[in-house]
C-alpha positions in Angstrom: -7.8 0.8 29.2 -7.9 -1.2 26.0 -5.2 -3.8 25.3 -3.0 -3.1 22.3 -2.4 -5.8 19.7 1.3 -6.5 19.0 2.7 -7.9 15.8 6.0 -8.0 14.0 6.5 -5.4 11.3 9.1 -5.7 8.5 10.0 -2.3 7.1 12.6 -0.9 4.7 15.5 0.5 6.7 15.4 3.8 4.7 11.6 4.2 5.5 12.3 3.4 9.1 15.0 6.1 9.3 12.6 8.6 7.8 9.9 7.6 10.3 12.3 7.8 13.2 13.3 11.4 12.3 9.6 12.4 11.8 8.6 10.8 15.1 11.5 12.6 16.9 10.3 15.9 15.4 6.9 15.3 17.0 8.3 14.0 20.3 6.9 10.5 19.7 8.3 7.0 19.6 8.4 5.4 16.2 5.8 2.9 17.4 3.4 5.6 18.5 4.0 7.7 15.4 3.2 4.7 13.1 0.0 4.2 15.1 -0.8 7.9 14.8 -0.3 7.9 11.0 -2.4 4.7 10.6 -5.2 6.1 12.8 -5.3 9.4 10.8 -5.3 7.5 7.5 -8.0 5.2 8.7 -10.2 8.1 9.9 -9.7 9.9 6.6 -10.8 6.8 4.7 -13.9 6.5 6.9 -12.8 3.0 8.1 -12.5 3.7 11.9 -15.5 3.1 14.0 -16.4 5.9 16.4 -16.2 5.1 20.1 
């Protein structure tokens, strides 16, 4: 299992609230939902190396 990198994230409270609702709709935590969104965007941009 790969170790995940942890770092502080400063985010606008209004954006956080929207992400929190979106994550709940998809039965995810905010953290895992942000990772999901970033992973999808990175794949779409062709920046994610294939395993």
